[in-house]
C-alpha positions in Angstrom: 112.1 59.9 90.3 113.7 62.2 92.9 115.2 64.3 90.1 111.8 64.8 88.6 110.2 66.1 91.8 113.2 68.3 92.3 112.5 69.9 88.9 108.8 70.4 89.7 109.9 72.1 92.9 112.2 74.4 90.9 109.4 75.3 88.5 107.1 76.1 91.4 109.7 78.4 92.8 110.1 80.1 89.5 106.3 80.5 89.1 106.3 82.1 92.6 109.1 84.4 91.6 107.2 85.3 88.4 104.1 86.1 90.4 106.2 88.3 92.8 107.8 90.1 89.8 104.5 90.9 88.2 103.1 92.0 91.6 106.0 94.5 91.9 105.2 95.9 88.4 101.5 96.2 89.1 102.2 97.8 92.5 104.6 100.2 91.0 102.3 101.3 88.1 99.4 101.5 90.6 101.3 103.7 93.0 102.5 106.1 90.3 99.1 106.4 88.6 97.1 106.8 91.9 99.7 109.4 93.1 99.3 111.4 89.8 95.5 111.2 89.9 95.4 112.3 93.6 97.8 115.2 93.0 95.9 116.4 89.9 92.5 116.2 91.8 94.0 118.3 94.6 95.3 120.8 92.2 92.0 121.1 90.3 89.9 121.1 93.5 87.4 124.0 93.9 87.3 123.7 97.6 90.5 123.5 99.7 90.2 124.2 103.4 91.7 123.5 106.8 89.5 121.6 109.3 89.9 120.2 112.8 90.3 116.4 112.9 90.2 114.0 115.8 93.1 111.5 116.1 91.7 108.0 116.2 95.0 106.1 116.0 98.5 107.3 116.4 102.0 105.6 116.0 105.1 107.4 116.9 108.6 106.9 115.5 111.6 108.7 117.1 114.9 109.5 115.6 117.8 110.1 118.0 121.4 111.2 117.4 124.6 109.5 118.6 124.2 111.1 122.0 120.8 109.4 122.4 119.1 112.8 122.2 115.7 113.0 120.6 116.1 115.0 117.4 112.8 114.2 115.5 109.4 112.5 116.1 107.2 111.3 113.3 103.5 110.5 114.0 101.5 108.4 111.6 97.8 109.0 112.4 94.4 107.9 111.4 92.0 110.8 111.8 88.4 111.6 111.2 87.1 115.0 110.2 83.7 116.6 109.5 82.9 118.7 106.4 79.4 120.1 105.8 77.9 117.5 108.3 79.6 114.4 106.8 82.3 112.5 108.6 85.4 111.4 106.7 88.4 109.5 107.6 92.0 109.7 106.4 95.7 109.2 107.2 98.2 112.0 107.8 101.7 112.4 109.1 103.1 115.0 111.6 106.8 115.5 112.0 108.3 117.5 114.8 112.0 118.5 114.5 114.5 119.4 117.2 113.2 123.0 117.6 109.6 121.8 118.3 110.9 119.1 120.7 113.2 121.4 122.8 110.6 122.7 125.1 108.9 119.3 125.7 109.9 116.7 128.2 111.8 113.7 127.1 109.5 111.1 125.3 106.4 113.2 125.9 103.9 112.7 123.1 103.0 115.7 121.1 100.0 114.0 119.5 97.8 111.4 121.3 94.6 109.5 120.5 91.6 111.9 121.0 93.6 115.0 120.3 92.3 117.6 117.7 94.6 118.5 115.0 94.4 120.8 112.0 94.5 119.1 108.5 94.1 120.5 105.1 91.3 118.8 103.0 90.1 119.1 99.5 86.9 118.3 97.6 87.3 115.5 95.1 85.6 115.3 91.7 83.1 112.9 93.2 82.2 115.5 95.9 83.8 113.8 98.9 86.6 115.2 100.9 90.1 113.9 101.3 93.3 114.9 103.2 95.8 116.8 101.0 98.2 114.4 99.5 101.6 114.4 101.2 103.7 114.2 98.1 106.1 111.7 99.7 109.1 111.6 97.3 110.4 108.4 98.8 107.2 106.5 98.2 107.1 107.8 94.7 110.7 106.7 94.1 109.9 103.2 95.5 107.0 102.9 93.1 109.3 103.9 90.2 112.0 101.4 91.3 109.5 98.5 91.7 108.7 98.5 88.0 112.3 97.8 86.7 113.0 95.5 89.6 109.8 93.6 88.9 110.7 93.4 85.2 114.1 92.0 85.9 112.6 89.4 88.3 110.0 88.5 85.6 112.7 88.1 82.9 114.9 85.9 85.2 111.9 83.7 86.2 110.7 83.3 82.6 114.2 82.3 81.5 114.4 79.9 84.3 111.1 78.3 83.5 112.1 78.0 79.8 115.4 76.4 80.9 113.6 73.9 83.0 111.1 73.2 80.2 113.9 72.7 77.6 115.8 70.3 79.9 112.5 68.4 80.5 112.1 67.9 76.7 115.7 66.5 76.1 
């Protein structure tokens, strides 16, 4: 009796792993396709412009060297901007390297909530405006890696499920 419930638990874990593997594959494909579509839309846009946007949310991440000196600050922001009387929202990143940080006080924020920043926007094929895609190579590579990793997880889990099913029959 105890052996049977243990096998059911193993199959449930395998099914969960299968679901995770399929999710990785779907997320990887979605990321690659949406990135390609967004870049193509930007490239084919008939209206690309720079506008002022208001920072609504801002998260800062600092990078320091071994001597604990600030060498880089990255700001992940949510902004809103107006084009032709319509307000749009989007996300964008700002990175300040050592040269831009030299003249600022330690830990002074370069960007804060409520600040106005310049962002490049483009008109989509549907007529709305979006912030220029950032072409983050790391995100693209993670999407590419998610597909084979997900495939390996799916194969391992399917083999595990079949192993449990064949043991159950004998």
